[in-house]
C-alpha positions as CSV (number, residue, x, y, z in Angstrom):
1,M,97.9,110.9,88.0
2,S,96.6,112.4,91.6
3,Y,98.5,115.4,93.7
4,A,98.5,116.2,97.1
5,S,96.8,119.7,97.8
6,Q,98.4,119.8,100.9
7,F,102.0,120.3,102.0
8,N,103.4,117.8,104.4
9,R,104.6,119.4,107.2
10,V,106.2,118.4,110.5
11,N,104.0,120.2,113.3
12,L,107.4,122.1,115.3
13,S,105.2,124.7,117.1
14,S,101.7,124.3,117.4
15,L,100.7,122.9,120.9
16,Q,96.8,121.9,121.7
17,R,97.0,120.5,125.5
18,S,99.3,120.4,128.3
19,V,102.2,117.1,127.9
20,G,104.0,116.7,131.3
21,N,103.3,115.6,134.9
22,G,99.2,116.1,135.2
23,G,99.0,116.7,131.7
24,A,96.8,115.8,128.8
25,N,99.2,114.2,127.5
26,L,97.7,113.3,124.0
27,P,99.9,111.4,121.6
28,L,100.5,114.2,119.0
29,D,101.3,117.0,121.8
30,V,104.2,114.6,123.9
31,L,105.5,113.9,119.5
32,L,105.9,117.9,119.3
33,I,107.2,118.2,123.0
34,Q,110.0,115.4,122.6
35,R,110.9,116.8,119.2
36,L,111.3,120.5,120.4
37,L,113.2,119.2,123.5
38,N,115.5,117.0,121.2
39,G,116.1,120.2,118.9
40,T,117.4,122.6,121.9
41,K,119.5,120.1,124.0
42,H,122.2,122.1,123.1
43,L,121.0,124.4,125.5
44,Y,121.9,122.9,128.4
45,Q,123.8,120.0,130.4
46,G,122.6,116.3,131.3
47,K,120.4,116.3,127.9
48,E,119.4,112.6,126.9
49,S,118.1,112.1,123.3
50,L,114.4,110.8,123.0
51,L,112.7,108.7,120.9
52,P,109.6,111.2,119.2
53,D,106.9,108.5,120.0
54,G,104.2,110.7,121.3
55,V,104.5,108.0,124.5
56,Y,104.7,110.7,127.9
57,G,106.9,108.7,130.2
58,P,109.9,109.4,132.6
59,A,112.6,110.0,130.2
60,T,110.2,113.0,128.5
61,G,109.6,114.1,132.1
62,R,113.2,114.3,133.0
63,Q,114.1,116.2,130.3
64,I,111.0,118.9,130.1
65,S,112.4,119.2,134.5
66,L,116.2,119.8,133.1
67,Y,114.7,122.6,130.5
68,Q,112.9,124.6,133.0
69,K,115.5,124.2,135.4
70,S,118.2,125.5,132.8
71,V,116.9,127.2,130.0
72,V,113.2,128.7,131.5
73,G,115.3,129.5,135.0
74,M,112.5,127.9,137.0
75,V,113.5,127.1,140.9
76,N,111.4,124.7,140.9
77,P,109.9,123.0,138.1
78,D,106.6,121.9,137.4
79,T,107.6,119.5,134.7
80,L,104.3,120.6,132.7
81,V,104.3,121.9,129.6
82,N,101.1,124.3,129.1
83,V,100.2,126.0,125.6
84,N,101.8,129.2,124.8
85,R,103.3,129.6,128.4
86,A,106.8,130.2,129.4
87,T,108.3,126.5,128.9
88,H,106.3,126.1,125.7
89,R,107.5,129.3,124.0
90,S,111.0,129.1,125.0
91,L,111.1,125.4,123.3
92,V,109.9,126.7,120.2
93,A,112.0,129.8,120.1
94,S,115.6,128.2,121.0
95,L,115.3,125.1,118.4
96,K,118.2,124.5,116.7
97,P,117.9,126.4,112.4
98,D,119.5,123.0,111.4
99,Y,117.2,120.7,113.4
100,I,114.0,122.6,111.8
101,L,115.5,122.4,107.9
102,N,116.5,118.4,108.7
103,Q,113.0,117.4,109.7
104,Q,111.7,119.9,106.8
105,I,113.5,118.3,104.7
106,H,112.9,115.1,105.2
107,S,108.9,116.0,105.3
108,Q,109.3,117.1,101.6
109,L,111.3,114.2,100.6
110,N,108.2,112.2,101.9
111,Q,105.9,114.4,99.8
112,K,103.0,112.9,98.5
113,S,103.1,113.5,94.8
114,A,101.9,112.4,91.3
115,I,101.9,108.4,91.0
116,D,101.7,107.2,87.7
117,T,99.2,104.4,88.5
118,D,99.7,102.4,85.9
119,Q,103.5,102.1,86.7
120,F,102.1,101.4,90.2
121,K,100.9,98.6,88.3
122,A,102.9,97.2,86.1
123,L,105.4,97.5,89.0
124,Y,102.9,95.7,91.5
125,E,101.8,92.6,89.4
126,A,105.5,92.1,88.3
127,Q,106.7,91.8,92.0
128,F,104.1,89.8,93.1
129,P,102.9,87.6,90.1
130,G,99.8,86.1,90.3
131,A,98.1,88.7,92.8
132,Q,94.5,89.4,92.3
133,H,92.2,91.7,92.2
134,I,94.6,94.3,91.1
135,G,91.9,97.0,90.1
136,S,90.3,97.1,93.6
137,L,94.1,97.7,94.7
138,V,94.7,100.6,92.5
139,A,91.1,101.8,93.1
140,L,92.1,101.9,96.4
141,L,94.8,103.8,95.7
142,K,93.3,106.3,93.4
143,R,90.9,107.5,96.6
144,I,94.4,107.8,98.9
145,L,96.1,109.8,96.0
146,G,92.8,112.0,95.8
147,D,92.2,112.6,99.7
148,A,94.4,116.0,100.2
149,D,94.8,115.2,104.1
150,I,96.8,112.6,103.1
151,T,100.2,114.3,102.5
152,D,103.1,111.9,103.2
153,V,103.6,108.7,101.0
154,R,104.7,106.6,103.8
155,W,101.1,107.2,105.3
156,V,99.8,105.9,101.8
157,A,102.7,103.1,102.5
158,Y,101.0,102.0,105.5
159,M,97.2,102.3,104.5
160,L,97.7,100.2,101.6
161,A,99.9,98.0,103.6
162,T,97.2,97.5,106.5
163,V,94.3,97.1,103.7
164,R,96.0,94.0,102.7
165,R,96.0,92.6,106.0
166,E,93.1,93.5,107.3
167,C,91.4,92.8,103.9
168,G,92.8,89.6,103.0
169,G,94.2,90.7,99.9
170,A,91.0,91.5,98.3
171,W,91.7,95.4,98.5
172,Q,87.5,95.6,98.6
173,P,86.0,96.7,102.3
174,I,84.9,93.3,103.9
175,R,82.6,91.7,106.7
176,E,84.9,90.6,110.1
177,W,85.3,87.0,109.6
178,G,82.9,85.1,112.2
179,R,80.8,88.3,112.3
180,G,81.9,89.3,115.8
181,R,80.9,85.4,116.9
182,H,82.4,84.8,121.0
183,R,83.5,88.8,120.7
184,P,82.3,91.5,123.5
185,Y,81.3,93.4,120.7
186,G,79.1,90.8,118.7
187,N,76.1,91.1,121.0
188,E,72.6,92.0,119.4
189,I,71.8,95.6,119.7
190,K,68.0,96.7,118.6
191,V,68.0,100.2,117.3
192,T,64.8,102.3,115.8
193,D,65.3,103.5,112.1
194,P,63.8,107.5,112.5
195,V,63.3,107.6,108.9
196,T,61.2,104.7,108.9
197,G,60.2,103.7,112.5
198,K,61.2,100.3,112.0
199,E,63.2,98.3,114.7
200,K,66.1,96.3,113.4
201,T,68.4,94.1,115.2
202,N,72.2,95.3,114.6
203,V,75.2,93.1,115.1
204,Y,78.6,96.2,115.3
205,Y,81.1,93.7,114.3
206,G,84.0,94.6,112.0
207,R,83.3,96.4,108.8
208,G,85.4,97.8,106.0
209,Y,88.9,98.5,105.1
210,V,89.7,98.6,108.9
211,Q,87.1,96.5,110.8
212,L,85.3,99.0,112.4
213,T,83.7,97.3,116.0
214,W,81.3,98.4,118.4
215,D,78.2,100.2,118.6
216,Y,79.6,103.2,119.8
217,N,82.4,103.9,117.4
218,Y,79.4,103.4,114.7
219,R,77.9,106.4,116.2
220,N,81.2,108.4,116.9
221,V,82.8,108.3,113.6
222,G,79.1,108.6,111.4
223,E,78.5,111.8,113.2
224,L,82.3,112.6,112.5
225,L,81.9,112.1,108.9
226,G,78.9,113.8,109.0
227,M,76.4,111.1,108.4
228,G,74.1,111.7,111.9
229,E,73.4,108.6,113.3
230,S,73.0,106.6,109.2
231,L,76.1,104.6,110.0
232,Y,74.8,103.5,113.5
233,I,71.6,102.8,112.1
234,N,72.9,101.2,109.0
235,P,76.2,99.7,109.7
236,D,76.4,98.3,106.6
237,E,77.1,101.1,105.1
238,A,80.3,100.7,106.0
239,L,80.8,98.2,103.2
240,K,80.9,100.8,100.8
241,P,83.9,101.6,99.5
242,D,83.8,105.6,99.8
243,V,82.5,105.4,103.4
244,A,84.9,102.8,104.2
245,Y,87.7,105.1,103.2
246,K,86.4,107.7,104.8
247,I,86.2,105.6,107.9
248,M,90.2,104.3,107.4
249,S,91.2,108.0,106.6
250,L,89.7,109.8,109.4
251,G,90.6,107.2,112.2
252,M,94.3,106.5,111.1
253,R,95.0,110.1,111.1
254,R,93.0,111.6,114.0
255,G,93.8,108.7,115.9
256,I,89.9,107.5,116.6
257,F,90.3,103.5,117.0
258,A,93.0,103.7,119.7
259,N,94.5,106.6,120.1
260,A,97.1,106.7,117.7
261,S,97.4,108.3,114.3
262,L,100.1,108.3,111.3
263,A,101.9,111.3,112.1
264,Q,103.0,109.8,115.7
265,F,105.0,106.9,113.9
266,L,105.4,108.7,110.5
267,S,106.1,112.6,110.2
268,G,109.7,114.1,109.9
269,K,112.5,111.7,110.2
270,R,110.5,109.3,112.1
271,T,110.1,105.9,110.3
272,D,108.2,103.5,112.1
273,Y,106.1,101.2,110.6
274,V,106.0,98.7,113.2
275,G,105.1,100.8,115.7
276,A,102.4,102.1,113.8
277,R,99.9,99.1,114.0
278,R,99.0,100.2,117.6
279,I,96.6,102.6,115.1
280,I,94.7,99.7,114.3
281,N,95.6,96.7,116.3
282,G,97.9,96.9,118.7
283,N,101.0,94.7,117.8
284,D,99.3,91.8,115.8
285,H,100.7,91.4,113.1
286,A,102.8,94.3,112.9
287,E,106.1,93.0,111.3
288,E,104.4,91.8,108.3
289,I,102.7,94.4,108.0
290,A,105.6,96.6,108.1
291,R,107.4,94.5,105.8
292,D,104.6,95.3,103.2
293,A,104.7,99.0,103.5
294,R,108.3,99.5,103.1
295,D,107.5,97.4,99.8
296,F,104.8,99.7,99.6
297,E,106.7,103.0,100.1
298,E,109.6,101.7,97.3
299,L,106.9,100.6,94.5
300,L,105.3,104.4,95.2
301,F,108.4,105.7,94.7
302,A,109.3,103.9,92.2
303,S,106.0,104.8,90.2
304,S,106.8,108.7,91.2
305,A,105.7,111.0,88.3
306,Q,109.1,113.6,89.4
307,K,111.2,109.6,89.5
308,L,111.7,111.0,93.2
309,F,112.9,107.3,94.2
310,R,116.4,108.2,92.8
311,L,116.9,109.5,96.0
312,M,116.4,106.5,97.8
313,P,119.3,104.4,95.9
314,N,118.5,101.1,97.5
315,N,115.0,100.9,96.0
316,R,114.8,97.8,94.4
317,F,112.4,99.1,92.0
318,A,114.1,101.7,90.2
319,H,115.6,99.3,87.5
320,Y,111.9,99.2,86.2
321,A,111.5,103.2,85.3
């Protein structure tokens, strides 16, 4: 059994960069402002309920402008929320208490908790008779459960569903089929190993649990993981399960792959497994992966040591417990 060492929280206050017309509009910052606007719409007329999706567009801009004019008192709203300035401070201070509570309750209900991995294995085998590589699946699940930065059970479910698709059910890091042939990132690149001084030729095709591609991504992710240039010089490092998992966790949490992250689609009251595919690869097989994620979510709740699955009356796997 494994436990999360951090609490699952929904951000309802901390803004990193500006949001609005001319703002940086980072997805998680836009998501925050959308939630703040939804939680303060009782204060003014002409309000619209926004879909908290982390994408800045005309509807979010209209609500910022309306809030600034109606609540902050700006005669000429600039439709821009700057960090710790008047509009940001007002939004945070004006949130309805029941809105905050509602978001917090959903976060707590989805807290990653102790999972009986033997129970999960039994449920998975019962649900998918003939499934192979179960040991590798359980090993990956244990890695995710032991990751203190993964706090939401929906994140666990979506990561499992992603790997099931990306690795063809093998549950092991793999090389991309075709190894970059006829792909723009499939060109040979010569590098010099700083340790040996020898020149070698690399192709930065997809490797790992989530198929890391492009030379600059190998370099950037390797540095972020504290590996220096090791991953760039030796891209097959991404095929090692521990490295492949660290790449997946970092990229999906921080939005490194496609400027979209887990918290953008799976946090607080929002559960958007279809939209979450944008974290990795646009809408490719989005519905299929979403269905798998829902199955994994139910299996995880049914395998919870605290039997939290009882909070999900429609859980198809409850009768196994």
